N, C-alpha and C positions, 0 to 999 in steps of 0.2 A: 668556230671549233676552227681550230688557228687554221693556219693557211698550206695546205699542202698536203694536211692528214685526211686520213681518208677512213675515219673510219674513228667512231666516238666511245666509249664505254656509258653500256645497258645492261638496265636492271629486267633480270626479267619476274617477276612475280608469279609461284607455284601454289601458293594459299598463304591465310592467317599468316604468319610471318616470315613464312618464307620463301625464300630470294635468290636466284644465281645474277650474280654481280659478274659481268662479261669485262674483261680490258682495252680495249685495242687491239691488240695482240694475241685474242684468242683465250687469255690465262680466263678459267674461271672458276667460278669458289660460291660451291652453298653453305644461304647460310641460313640456320636455325633452323632443319628441316621435321617438318611434322603433319607424317603424311594418313595413317591411318589410329595410330594404336590411342586408345580412352585419354585424354588429356584427366588428372581430376579425381578418375573412378569413373566422374560422368561427361567430362569433357567431348563433345564431335567436329571433325572440320567444317564448315560452316559454310562454304560451299567444299570440295574437297579437291583438289587440283585433279588437271581429267584426264581423260587414259592414256592421250597423247606421249603431254608430259612425266604421268609417273611408271609409264615402262618406260621412256628413254632416259629417267632417275636410275635404274637400274642398269643402265651402260657402263661400263668400268671409265669408261673415254667421254661423260657428260660432263665431268667435272674434274678439280685440280686440285683441288682442297674442301673443306667446311670448316666453317665456321661457324660455333658457340657462342650465344651474348649471356646468357645466363641458365638455367638449372632448370626452367618452372618444365614441365610438363609439353605446353604447347610450342617448346620453345627446341624439342629437344629427342626424336622419335628412335629413341634405345632402339626398336626390335630395325629399326632400317639403317640405322649405323652403323650396329653388328653386323650387316651381312650385307652391307655396300659399301665399305670405304676401303679398300682391296689397299691397305695400309698407306693411304694418304694421310696426311696433314692435318690434326682438326686445333683449327684456332683457337687458344680461349684466352676469354683476359686474363692479366697476367692479377688477379686479386682473390684476395682471401674468403672464397664462394666452397665449403665444405661441401654442400650441397652436389656440385657443382661437378669436384673432385671424386665424392662418392659415385657418382653416375657413371665417372671416367673409368674407371676404378673397373668394370663390367671390363671392357676391353682391355685387357691389358697387353703389353705389344704392342698397342694404339703407339705410329707416330706423333706425339703431343705437341702442341706448337708454342708455345705463351708467347702472348702481344702485351704491350703497354703501349705508350703515348708515344716512344718514339718510331714505335711497327718493327713489320717486319713485309719484304720486298719479295713478291714471286711474281718473276719477272717486271714488266711495266705499272703492275699491279701491288701498292701501299695499303699496307690494312694496320690500320691502328683503332687501340680497345683505353678509348677515355672513361677512368671509373667518377661517375656523378654519386660521390659521397654524399653532399646533400641528400640526397633522397635512401641508400642504400649502397651496401659494402658489396652486394651481391651481383652487381648489373652492373652491364658498358652500354657505356655507345661505343658501334665500330664505325670505320669509315673509313672508305678507301678511295687511290682517289689514284690518280695519274698526272702526269704532264698538263695536265690541262681543266680534268673535271674530279667531282669530289658524292660519292654519293655517301649520306650518312645514313646509317639503318638505329633508332630511335630507340628501336623496339619499345621495351615499357616506358622508356623513362618520358612521360610527357608532362610532369609537371615546370613548378618554373623554376628555369639551373639559373645556379648562382653566381655570383662574375667570376667564381673561377672555370666550371666547365665553360658558360659562351666564350674564356677568355684563350680556351685548349681548343675549343669550333673554329672559332675566330681563325687561327692562325695557321689549321687544316687546311683552313677555306683557303687563306692566300699565298697558299704556296701552293696553290694553280694559274696557272698564267694564264689570260681569259678564260676559263671553262666556266660552267654552268654547274649550281650547285643541285641538288637534289635527294631531298628530305622529306624520310619517310619515317610517321609516327607514328604509335597503337591512338587510335580512339572509339572505346567502346567496353563497358563496363566490366570488370575480371574475377569477379569476384561475382559470390551470392547476394550479396544487397541491394534493393531491400527485395528483391523478385522472388526470394527463398526462405519469410519472415513472414507466417500466418500471421500474429499481433499488427502485422499491418496491413492498414487498409487498403482498397486499392485505389482511393482514392490518392492516400499517404505516398502508398508505393510510384503512382505514375507522378507525382511532382518527385519529387526523392530523385528519379531516374529523369525527366526535362534539367534537376538542378544541377545537377551531374558530368548532364553530356555539356549546360553553360560553364560548366568550372573546365570541364576539359577546352572547351573553344576558347575561353581568357585563358589558361594556362601556355598552348602551346602559339596562341595569335603573341602573349607578351615574351616567350623565343624565337618566335620568328623575326617580330620586331628587333630583339636584342644583336639575331646574327645579322638582318637585313634582310630577307626573305618575305616574298610576298607572298607565299602559297607552301603547299606540304602535299604530301604522298600519303592517306589515310590505309592503314591494316591492321593485324594481328587482332584485328574486331572478330574474325570467320570464324567461330565457333557456336556451338548451343550446347545447352543444356539436355543430356538425353528422359533427365528425367523428368516429367510436365510436371505446376500445377498451378491450377485453372484458376487466373483471373479472368475479372473481364472489364480490364483496361489493356490497351495496342501494349505486342510485346515490347523487348527490349532491342528486338530484332528492328520494328516497325520504328518508335521513336527514336532509332540512332539514321534510321536511310530520310526518313523526313527531317531531322536534323541537316546531314547532311546535303541534300540536293538542297534546301534551305541556302546554305553556308557552299556552295559549290564554284565559285572563286578563291576561294581559300582552301577549300579541304577538295581535292580530290581523289575518287575513291578505289584501290585497285583491285582487277580480278585476276581469277586465273587465266596463265597464258596469257595477260597483260603483260606489253613493256616499256621501259620508260627510254625512251634513245637521245643523248646530251644534247642539246641542244636542237633539239625538234621536239621536246614532252611528252605525252602519253602517246601511245600507241597501242591503235584496239585491234587486238587478230583478226588478220586479212580474214578468214571461215572462221566461222560460228559451228560447225562440224565436231570439233572435240569435245565441245561445250555439251554433245547428246549424250553423252558415255561418262560417266565422274570416271576417277585411278579404281575410289573404292566399291562400285559400280558394277565393273570391269573384272576384280580382283573377284570379287564373290560370284559374278557370273562361270567364271574358269575354275573358281572353288566348287559351284555348282553338276559342270560338263564330268570333274575327275570322279565326285559322286559318283554319277550316274553311273557312268565307264566299269567301277569298279561293281554296284549292283548291280548291272543287269552279266555283270561278268562274276558272280555269284550264285544268283538266284532267276536272272531272267526281266524282262520287264515287264512283266504283270502289276505292280505296282508303280507307276509311273511319278517323280517324285520333282514339288523346285521347292529350290530357297526365295522366301521374300523378307525385305526389311517392315515391319509392322507398321502399320496406318489404312487412311479409310478404305483403302482397297478391298481389304478384310473382308467388307460388308458383300464383296459378292463369290465372298467361297463357302457356300450353301451344300446342304444334301446329296445336290447333284451334279459337286463339282467333281472328273471325273479322274481327280490325281489327289496326290495326296501335298499339302502341304505345311514346311515348313516354316514357323515364321516369329519374326524374334527382333528387336532395337538391332539399332545400325552400331549401339555399341555390343551386343552381344555377336555379333556380327564380330566385328573388329576387336575384340579376345580371338575370336577361335582363327582370326587371319592369321592373328600373329603367335598361337597357339599355345594362347593362353587356356581358355580352353577346349573342349571338343563336343560335337552337335548331339553330344549326350547332358549337357547343360539346357539342352535343348527335351531332347525325350525322354529325362529324366528330370534333370533338376529344375525345371520348371519355369526356364528362364524366355520363355518363351507361349505361343501355343500353336496345338496340328492339326490342323481342315483333313479332314478326308471323308469317303461316303459311307453312310452309315451300317451297308453288308461289309465292308473289306474288312477282313481281319489283316492289321499288321505286322505279325512278329514277327517274320519271317527279314523285314524290311528296317526294323529297325536294327536284330541281333544285327547283320552285315550294315548298317548305318554305321554302329559302334564299332564296326568292327575298325571301318574308312574313316573313321575316326581320329584314332590311334593315327594309322597310316600317315594317315592326315598331320596330325601335330606334328610326328616325326623328322615329314619330310620339309615342313617350314621351318622348326627350332631349326636343320641342320642347313637347309637348301635355300633358307626365306619366299620376298614374295616371286624372285626366280622361277621358283616353280612350276608357278602358274601363266605368266609372261613368256 
């Protein structure tokens, strides 16, 4: 930290590859938000961000701009941006990405700012987009810098960089005086191969996963060496498949965590609410209270409260009910349970929380399970919940998650 400087640049990890970069003067840019909306149909954030961080991002004053590196679902939560952009600038790489352009067309009238190698400045914070065209023309590395510090948001760019991109990154790094460089990069399998290929045996599946992680380690290590860096922060690997496939070998997540543990001196895994403070490294949350409830659980619990209030006003409280995420605890829901339980996967509840589905996806569509005492006739409850479901869908579509918070 330079002499006389009171504060350094900070990075707050939200979840997955979503971060908030804050300059010494307090300029805050939210990067690649993905909070709840299922990605690619069946990806769920794992872990979700904390309830405290999620609620905070719904406040208009929580950030000054949004930056999007590319159009993949797990880097661009359309529902969140639609309801929380407040016409603040959305920074996007000046690259030929038709996918990103089409996604942003949904937000007509939005303040879109194209950024390239020369960058744009917000107060004391400069933001650049460096295209890694040797890999793809649809993605870019985002570089945040001030007079002393540099944060490289490499997101999905983990393959070996060519001389061109290395030179550009070195230039960005050299422009910082006395500062530290924080390099953030994906470390995790970002597709269904080989886990969801049934014709691949469990043994071969395990070998392929281990091999893929070794490739990550080799490529990222080469990039670090080329940039003169010794370590990096890993992220963009905090997701899981909502659909399951039975295999006898350890999960992708388990293998990844074992690998990262063995290489902890080079790869520092980020988790929600963790901060990177230039000159000080990784700063864990001072309290673990935020991790007791995720933002997703918070939204679902509040959705449940709204439903209960609505139904009680319609038909009374004769049939108490609760919304649950499906899991092992369903074994407890037997015929003696004195409550109706609507159980569905995280993906189904996520789609209800963004107004894509209503409770009828469970009560009619069979996208979940309903547990009730055998003697109860809950047809009136179903009717009331159907009416509530369309009311909730309308409120979420108009007001977003602010309605629930």
